[in-house]
Each structure stands twice: as C-alpha cells, then as structure tokens.
C-alpha positions as CSV (number, residue, x, y, z in Angstrom):
1,X,-20.0,22.7,-8.7
2,X,-21.6,21.4,-5.5
3,X,-25.1,19.9,-5.7
4,X,-25.8,20.5,-2.1
5,X,-24.5,22.9,0.6
6,X,-25.8,22.7,4.1
7,X,-25.0,23.3,7.8
8,X,-25.3,20.5,10.3
9,X,-25.1,21.1,14.1
10,X,-23.2,18.4,16.0
11,X,-22.0,18.4,19.6
12,X,-22.6,22.1,20.1
13,X,-20.9,23.4,16.9
14,X,-22.2,23.9,13.4
15,X,-20.4,22.4,10.4
16,X,-20.7,23.5,6.8
17,X,-20.8,20.5,4.4
18,X,-20.8,20.5,0.6
19,X,-21.7,17.4,-1.5
20,X,-22.1,16.3,-5.1
21,X,-22.7,13.2,-7.2
22,X,-24.3,9.8,-6.7
23,X,-22.8,6.5,-5.7
24,X,-20.6,5.2,-2.9
25,X,-19.8,8.0,-0.5
26,X,-16.3,9.5,-0.5
27,X,-15.6,12.0,2.3
28,X,-12.7,14.5,1.7
29,X,-10.9,16.2,4.6
30,X,-8.9,19.2,3.7
31,X,-5.6,20.4,5.1
32,X,-4.7,23.3,7.5
33,X,-6.0,26.7,6.4
34,X,-8.2,24.9,3.8
35,X,-11.9,24.3,3.3
36,X,-14.3,22.4,1.1
37,X,-13.3,24.9,-1.6
38,X,-9.9,23.2,-1.7
39,X,-11.5,20.2,-3.4
40,X,-13.2,22.2,-6.2
41,X,-10.7,21.2,-8.9
42,X,-10.9,17.5,-8.1
43,X,-14.6,17.1,-7.2
44,X,-16.0,17.0,-10.7
45,X,-13.5,14.3,-11.7
46,X,-14.5,12.2,-8.6
47,X,-18.2,12.7,-9.4
48,X,-17.7,11.6,-13.0
49,X,-16.1,8.4,-11.7
50,X,-19.3,7.5,-9.9
51,X,-18.7,8.6,-6.3
52,X,-20.7,10.8,-4.1
53,X,-18.3,13.5,-2.8
54,X,-18.8,14.9,0.7
55,X,-16.5,17.7,1.8
56,X,-16.9,19.4,5.2
57,X,-15.2,22.5,6.4
58,X,-13.2,21.2,9.4
59,X,-13.5,22.8,12.8
60,X,-12.1,26.4,12.8
61,X,-11.9,26.5,9.0
62,X,-14.1,27.8,6.2
63,X,-17.6,28.5,7.3
64,X,-17.7,25.9,10.1
65,X,-17.7,27.3,13.7
66,X,-14.4,28.3,15.2
67,X,-14.6,27.8,19.0
68,X,-12.0,29.8,21.0
69,X,-10.8,27.0,23.3
70,X,-7.9,25.0,21.8
71,X,-9.1,21.9,23.8
72,X,-12.2,21.8,21.6
73,X,-9.9,21.0,18.6
74,X,-8.2,18.0,20.3
75,X,-8.1,14.8,18.2
76,X,-10.8,13.0,20.3
77,X,-13.1,16.0,20.1
78,X,-12.8,16.4,16.3
79,X,-13.1,12.6,15.8
80,X,-16.4,12.6,17.8
81,X,-17.6,15.5,15.6
82,X,-16.9,13.7,12.4
83,X,-18.4,10.5,13.5
84,X,-21.6,12.3,14.3
85,X,-21.4,14.3,11.1
86,X,-21.0,11.2,8.9
87,X,-23.8,9.6,10.8
88,X,-26.1,12.4,9.7
89,X,-25.0,12.2,6.1
90,X,-24.6,8.5,5.2
91,X,-26.1,5.3,6.5
92,X,-23.1,3.0,6.2
93,X,-19.3,3.0,5.9
94,X,-17.6,5.7,3.8
95,X,-14.4,5.9,1.8
96,X,-12.4,8.5,3.6
97,X,-9.6,10.6,2.0
98,X,-7.6,13.0,4.2
99,X,-4.9,15.4,3.0
100,X,-2.2,16.6,5.3
101,X,-3.9,17.8,8.5
102,X,-7.1,16.2,7.2
103,X,-5.0,13.0,6.8
104,X,-4.0,13.1,10.4
105,X,-7.7,13.5,11.4
106,X,-8.8,10.7,9.0
107,X,-6.2,8.4,10.6
108,X,-7.5,9.1,14.1
109,X,-11.1,8.6,12.9
110,X,-10.3,5.3,11.3
111,X,-8.6,4.1,14.5
112,X,-11.5,5.2,16.7
113,X,-14.4,4.1,14.4
114,X,-13.1,1.4,12.0
115,X,-16.6,0.2,11.4
116,X,-17.5,3.6,9.8
117,X,-14.6,3.4,7.2
118,X,-14.8,1.2,4.1
119,X,-11.4,2.3,2.8
120,X,-8.9,5.0,3.9
121,X,-6.7,7.2,1.7
122,X,-3.9,9.1,3.5
123,X,-2.3,11.8,1.3
124,X,0.8,13.6,2.7
125,X,-0.2,12.6,6.2
126,X,1.7,11.9,9.4
127,X,0.9,9.7,12.4
128,X,2.5,12.3,14.7
129,X,5.8,12.7,16.5
130,X,7.0,10.0,18.9
131,X,10.1,11.8,20.2
132,X,9.2,14.0,23.2
133,X,11.8,16.6,22.4
134,X,10.6,16.8,18.8
135,X,7.0,17.1,20.0
136,X,7.9,19.9,22.4
137,X,9.8,21.8,19.7
138,X,6.9,21.5,17.3
139,X,4.5,22.7,20.0
140,X,6.6,25.8,20.5
141,X,6.7,26.4,16.7
142,X,2.9,25.9,16.4
143,X,2.3,28.3,19.3
144,X,4.6,30.9,17.7
145,X,2.7,30.6,14.4
146,X,-0.7,30.7,16.1
147,X,0.3,33.9,17.8
148,X,1.7,35.5,14.6
149,X,-1.5,34.7,12.7
150,X,-3.6,36.3,15.4
151,X,-1.4,39.4,15.7
152,X,-0.5,39.9,12.0
153,X,-3.6,38.7,10.2
154,X,-4.4,36.7,7.1
155,X,-2.5,38.7,4.6
156,X,0.7,38.0,6.5
157,X,-0.2,34.4,6.9
158,X,-0.9,34.0,3.1
159,X,2.5,35.4,2.3
160,X,4.2,33.2,4.9
161,X,2.4,30.0,3.9
162,X,3.0,30.2,0.2
163,X,6.8,30.8,0.8
164,X,7.2,27.6,2.9
165,X,9.7,25.1,1.3
166,X,7.1,22.4,1.9
167,X,5.0,24.1,-0.9
168,X,7.8,25.0,-3.3
169,X,6.5,22.7,-6.0
170,X,3.2,24.5,-6.0
171,X,4.9,27.2,-8.0
172,X,4.4,24.9,-11.0
173,X,0.6,25.3,-10.7
174,X,-1.3,27.8,-12.9
175,X,-1.6,31.4,-11.7
176,X,-5.3,30.8,-11.4
177,X,-4.9,27.8,-9.1
178,X,-2.4,29.6,-6.9
179,X,-4.7,32.6,-6.7
180,X,-7.6,30.3,-5.6
181,X,-5.4,28.8,-2.9
182,X,-4.5,32.2,-1.6
183,X,-8.1,33.3,-1.6
184,X,-8.9,30.2,0.5
185,X,-6.3,31.2,3.0
186,X,-7.4,34.8,3.2
187,X,-11.0,33.7,3.9
188,X,-10.0,32.0,7.1
189,X,-10.4,33.5,10.6
190,X,-7.2,34.1,12.6
191,X,-8.6,32.8,15.9
192,X,-9.8,29.6,14.2
193,X,-6.4,28.8,12.7
194,X,-4.7,29.7,16.0
195,X,-6.9,27.5,18.1
196,X,-6.5,24.6,15.5
197,X,-2.7,24.9,15.7
198,X,-2.8,24.8,19.5
199,X,-5.3,22.0,19.8
200,X,-4.5,19.8,16.8
201,X,-1.1,20.8,15.6
202,X,1.4,18.1,14.9
203,X,3.0,18.9,18.3
204,X,-0.2,18.6,20.2
205,X,-1.9,15.6,18.6
206,X,-1.2,12.1,20.1
207,X,1.2,10.0,18.0
208,X,-0.3,6.8,16.7
209,X,2.7,5.0,15.2
210,X,2.2,2.0,17.5
211,X,-1.5,1.7,16.5
212,X,-1.1,1.6,12.7
213,X,-1.1,-2.2,12.8
214,X,-4.7,-2.0,14.1
215,X,-6.0,-0.7,10.8
216,X,-7.8,-3.6,9.0
217,X,-9.6,-1.7,6.2
218,X,-7.9,-1.2,2.8
219,X,-5.5,1.8,3.1
220,X,-3.9,3.8,0.3
221,X,-0.9,5.8,1.4
222,X,0.1,8.4,-1.2
223,X,2.8,11.2,-1.3
224,X,4.8,13.2,-3.8
225,X,8.3,12.2,-4.6
226,X,9.4,15.9,-4.4
227,X,8.2,16.0,-0.8
228,X,11.0,13.8,0.5
229,X,10.0,14.1,4.2
230,X,6.4,12.9,3.7
231,X,7.4,10.4,1.1
232,X,9.6,8.8,3.8
233,X,6.8,9.1,6.4
234,X,4.4,7.4,3.9
235,X,6.8,4.5,3.3
236,X,7.2,4.0,7.0
237,X,3.5,4.1,7.6
238,X,2.6,1.7,4.8
239,X,5.2,-0.8,6.2
240,X,3.2,-0.9,9.5
241,X,-0.4,-1.0,8.0
242,X,-1.4,-4.6,7.2
243,X,-3.8,-4.0,4.2
244,X,-2.0,-1.0,2.7
245,X,-0.8,0.1,-0.7
246,X,1.9,2.8,-1.2
247,X,2.0,5.2,-4.1
248,X,4.8,7.8,-4.5
249,X,3.9,10.1,-7.4
250,X,6.7,11.5,-9.5
251,X,7.0,15.3,-10.1
252,X,4.6,16.0,-7.2
253,X,5.2,17.7,-3.8
254,X,3.0,17.9,-0.8
255,X,-0.3,18.6,-2.6
256,X,-0.3,15.6,-4.9
257,X,-4.0,16.0,-5.9
258,X,-3.4,19.5,-7.3
259,X,0.1,19.1,-8.7
260,X,-0.4,15.8,-10.5
261,X,-4.2,15.3,-10.6
262,X,-4.2,12.6,-13.4
263,X,-1.8,10.4,-11.5
264,X,-3.6,11.0,-8.2
265,X,-7.0,10.1,-9.7
266,X,-5.5,7.0,-11.4
267,X,-4.2,5.8,-8.1
268,X,-7.6,6.3,-6.5
269,X,-9.3,4.4,-9.3
270,X,-7.0,1.5,-9.0
271,X,-7.4,1.4,-5.3
272,X,-11.2,1.7,-5.2
273,X,-11.6,-0.8,-8.1
274,X,-10.5,-3.5,-5.7
275,X,-13.3,-2.8,-3.2
276,X,-16.4,-5.0,-3.3
277,X,-18.8,-2.1,-4.3
278,X,-16.3,-0.4,-6.5
C-alpha cells in the first residue's frame, strides 16, 4: 500500500523508509521487533484522512541497518538519526506518533528537537525507570532476552513474544493479523534485536520523567484499559505534560491501534483537528 519505498543514508547507517499519501506529514515509529510493515493495517485509513504517512524501519529492525555495537542504539544516537532522517524527508515540523519502543524514541526526539515536532502522540509509551534498582533489574532482564534471541533464533523469540502477558489481548485479533505480526517478528535479525535491547531497552535508556514539563507542543497520550500498567503510566505522564490530552481506550491492550482501530483513529482525528493546519 506504500506509494514510496526508499533507503536513506544518515550518520553512517542506511534506513529504509516507506511513505504514502498527501497532506501534513505524520511519522510513525513502530515498537520493538516491528518495522514499517506494522503500520500496514492503519496506513490506508490515515492516508484517507488526508495525512502523508512516513514509516521508517528503526535501527536494527526491518530492512534498516543493524550495527553490532549497542552504543550505536543509545537514545542520543537514534534521536540524531531520526532528526537527520526527517530533515531529508520533510521541510517543516511533523506530527509524530510513536508506539511502545517507538513511543520512547518519539518522546526523546520531541525533547531534543521540539522545533521539529508539530504534535506528539505517545501510544503505550514510557518515560523510563527512575528507580536505580528497577533499572538494574530491567537491564539484567534485557540482557538475558538479548542473549536468548541471539542463541535461540527468531522462531524461539516469536513463540516467546506472543505468549507475553503484555500481549494477551492480541488473541482477540484475527488469525490473519496475528500471522502478519508473527511474520514481522520472524523477519528480524537476532543481532539487531539484541543490540537494540542492550542499547535502548527500558533499563538502558535515560529516564525523562523530570523533563516531561518541558514539552510545549500538543501531546496525545493514549493507552488501552486492559493494559493496566501502561494505562497508569499514561495517566502519570499526561499529568506532567502541560498541553496534553489523555485517552484510555476500553477493550484494548498494549497495541491499541490494532485492537481497537476505530477508537484509535477517532482519537487521532479529534486531536489533530485542533491543530492549525488540521
């Protein structure tokens, strides 16, 4: 469904980017073990609403390069990549939507380059872990998962990932959609996912709770009611962001845009309708 698919070299790595539609640019950042393909069910609906959709494969994912050094995946490195990438693709500020890991990255990008972001949507996202003990425990867990992926491969990872309690509500999706998600995971490279976990896992990324008040662009924070942990995180984030709106979608878990697409799109439309250029 993409009108355009291209590769763009920035800062020594090559990114794959897909795009479609005309109108105000809307950049979509996928979650861990995802790619631009993750947005395929939603992109036609976004295009039909008059937005130009831009979906990169993030570092180590999809068909974008996967450097071996975890330090290359650090928040500052990926933010610099995306700032350069967006500079190649659009001339002005963009609407930025990040899901899960992509939401964490979107948040860091908005804090580092607020002039580049017209509006920010954070879906099932986290500002990081403030507690040192919790951060250390998560780093150990991320390292264990990275090692397991590298040693056991993508078939093992796909089985493990779809059984996580975090994604239990995805069992309500159609068999076709679940199969597409599994195919997306199987297409990843073990070393890319491992390096991403080590360099930009929740345990490694800097926590930015104390910087949320710096955000001055309009922000939509959205989560699923069935995903109680991220619903609570979203409520706490929205309380700290001055120009924010909070939407908790009933009967949805972590992947709101796939589990309740109509409600997700309605929330986006209401939010974007308030912007000067629609």
